C-alpha positions as CSV (number, residue, x, y, z in Angstrom):
1,X,12.2,-9.1,-22.8
2,X,10.9,-6.4,-20.3
3,X,14.2,-4.8,-19.7
4,X,14.7,-4.3,-23.5
5,X,11.0,-3.1,-24.0
6,X,9.9,-6.1,-26.2
7,X,6.7,-6.9,-24.4
8,X,3.3,-6.2,-25.8
9,X,0.7,-4.0,-24.1
10,X,-1.6,-6.0,-21.9
11,X,-4.7,-4.7,-23.6
12,X,-4.8,-2.7,-26.9
13,X,-8.5,-1.6,-26.2
14,X,-11.5,-2.3,-27.9
15,X,-14.4,-4.5,-26.9
16,X,-13.5,-7.3,-24.6
17,X,-15.4,-10.5,-25.1
18,X,-15.5,-12.8,-22.0
19,X,-16.0,-16.5,-22.4
20,X,-18.3,-17.9,-19.8
21,X,-18.3,-21.5,-20.8
22,X,-15.8,-24.1,-19.6
23,X,-13.1,-25.4,-22.0
24,X,-11.3,-27.6,-19.6
25,X,-12.6,-31.1,-18.8
26,X,-12.0,-33.5,-16.1
27,X,-10.6,-36.5,-18.1
28,X,-8.1,-36.8,-21.1
29,X,-9.4,-37.6,-24.5
30,X,-12.8,-35.9,-24.2
31,X,-12.0,-32.5,-25.7
32,X,-9.2,-31.4,-27.8
33,X,-8.4,-27.7,-29.0
34,X,-6.3,-26.3,-31.8
35,X,-5.2,-23.2,-32.7
36,X,-2.2,-21.5,-34.5
37,X,0.2,-18.6,-34.5
38,X,2.7,-16.9,-36.5
39,X,6.5,-16.0,-36.1
40,X,7.9,-13.2,-38.0
41,X,11.4,-13.9,-39.0
42,X,14.4,-11.4,-39.4
43,X,14.4,-12.1,-43.4
44,X,10.9,-10.9,-43.7
45,X,9.4,-14.5,-43.9
46,X,6.6,-15.7,-41.6
47,X,6.4,-19.2,-40.0
48,X,2.8,-20.5,-39.2
49,X,2.4,-23.1,-36.6
50,X,-0.8,-25.0,-35.7
51,X,-1.0,-27.2,-32.6
52,X,-3.4,-29.5,-30.8
53,X,-3.7,-29.6,-26.9
54,X,-5.9,-31.9,-24.7
55,X,-8.2,-29.7,-22.8
56,X,-7.6,-31.9,-19.5
57,X,-4.0,-32.2,-19.3
58,X,-3.0,-29.5,-21.7
59,X,-0.5,-31.9,-23.4
60,X,0.5,-30.5,-26.8
61,X,-0.1,-33.7,-28.9
62,X,1.3,-32.4,-32.1
63,X,1.9,-29.4,-34.5
64,X,2.4,-28.5,-38.2
65,X,4.4,-25.5,-39.5
66,X,4.5,-24.0,-42.9
67,X,5.9,-20.6,-44.4
68,X,2.6,-20.7,-46.5
69,X,-0.9,-20.3,-45.4
70,X,-2.4,-23.2,-43.7
71,X,-4.7,-25.6,-45.8
72,X,-7.2,-28.3,-44.8
73,X,-4.6,-31.0,-45.5
74,X,-2.2,-29.5,-42.9
75,X,-5.2,-29.8,-40.4
76,X,-5.8,-33.2,-41.4
77,X,-2.0,-34.0,-40.7
78,X,-2.3,-32.2,-37.4
79,X,-5.3,-34.5,-36.5
80,X,-3.5,-37.6,-37.3
81,X,-0.5,-36.5,-35.5
82,X,-2.4,-35.9,-32.3
83,X,-4.4,-39.4,-32.5
84,X,-1.0,-41.2,-33.1
85,X,0.5,-39.4,-29.9
86,X,-2.5,-40.5,-27.9
87,X,-3.6,-43.9,-29.4
88,X,-0.8,-45.0,-31.8
89,X,-1.6,-46.0,-35.4
90,X,-5.4,-46.5,-35.5
91,X,-8.0,-45.7,-38.3
92,X,-10.6,-44.1,-35.8
93,X,-10.2,-43.0,-32.0
94,X,-11.9,-45.4,-29.5
95,X,-14.6,-42.8,-28.5
96,X,-15.6,-39.5,-30.1
97,X,-13.4,-36.5,-29.2
98,X,-14.7,-33.0,-29.4
99,X,-12.2,-31.0,-31.5
100,X,-12.3,-27.2,-30.8
101,X,-11.0,-24.5,-33.1
102,X,-11.5,-21.2,-34.3
103,X,-13.4,-20.6,-37.7
104,X,-10.2,-20.0,-39.7
105,X,-10.7,-21.5,-43.3
106,X,-8.2,-24.2,-42.9
107,X,-10.3,-25.7,-39.8
108,X,-13.6,-25.4,-41.6
109,X,-12.7,-26.6,-44.9
110,X,-14.8,-29.4,-46.1
111,X,-11.9,-32.1,-46.4
112,X,-10.9,-31.3,-42.9
113,X,-14.5,-31.5,-41.5
114,X,-14.9,-34.9,-43.3
115,X,-11.7,-36.3,-42.4
116,X,-12.5,-35.4,-38.5
117,X,-15.7,-37.1,-38.7
118,X,-14.2,-40.0,-40.3
119,X,-11.7,-40.6,-37.5
120,X,-13.8,-39.9,-34.7
121,X,-13.2,-36.1,-33.9
């Protein structure tokens, strides 16, 4: 990609915000994080992907993808996928797990927040 000039500039300018907290943890299944990204296709469509990672071992525990915008239901599906990846089919995780996200509307939707609390995230 570098040879063909396809890499992005390292920093586009603006104010850089430093994170002084610690995201990683020393044990699995204490803190999970989720985020998303978008891939532009040659035909002009966009594929949006959201994923969940464990903040200890950085395992990718699940993902959801859509060509539309994410909704709270999609985030709930992602949570179920991550829980089943780690614990199998259960109704609630054995101990509360902190679920980190940005404040994108799909992550803070009321249904997603209620569902997360109900299953122990």
